[in-house]
N, C-alpha and C positions, 0 to 999 in steps of 0.2 A: 502454420501457423501464424493466425491474423490477430491485430488488436482490435476488440469490439469497445472497448471505454475507456479514456483517459481521465485522469483526474488532476487537478495540480493545484501547488498549495507553493506560498512565498517558496519556500526554500528545496522542495522537491514532487516528483510528479509519480504518478502509480497510474501501469497499465494496467486492464486486463485485456486477458488473452482468450482466442473464442472457445478453449475446453476449460477455462473457468482460471486456471492460472493470475495472481497478481503478482506482478514486480513492479520494483521501485528502482528512482533513482534519483541522487541529488544528495543534502547536505545529512550527514548519518548523525543526527543526535540525538534525535527522539525514533526515528524510522532506521535503527541502526541493526544490520544483518546478526553480527555477536555484543557481546556486551563492552568489550574493548576497543571496539571500533566508532570512533566522533571523528573521521574525514569525511571529504566528498567524494562520492560516486557515480563516474562517467556513464560506466556499462550498469543498466538495471541488473537488481539480484529480486530471485524469487523471494516473496512471502507468500503465508498461507497456503500452502501447498496441499494440506487438507478439507478446502473448501473449493467449492464449487461456485464461485464469487459472476457476476455479470456486470455490475456498477458500483464505482468508487464516487465517492464524496469526500475532497480532501478539505481539511481546515491548517490553520496554522500550526498546532501541535498537533494533530489527529485524524484519521481515516476512519469512516464507516463504509461498510462494503453491503451490499446485496446479494443474497445468493442467490439461485437457478429456480427455489423453492418458496421465496419470499423472507428468509428466517435473514436479520440484521444482525450485526457482528461492527466492533467498534475495536480502535489502539493506537496508542499513541503514548504521550508522556504520563499520565496517569496522576499530574499533581492538582488536578482537582475534582479526583473524584472519577 
């Protein structure tokens, strides 16, 4: 398992592994693993397991992912559309 890309925001960090999985660590307000979690995660947890991501770009409340096929995906708070 090798990290091929890292994206950082003020409160969280994303890691892309060589086989395309995305992991996150940090404050779990918008990028929470479950609906009830709003705490800080120092151990990275998996997200987007069904995609083969190669790059991540992080903003204050969102993440943009680019997969191996050139498709772009976004996730985040959803407050502004």
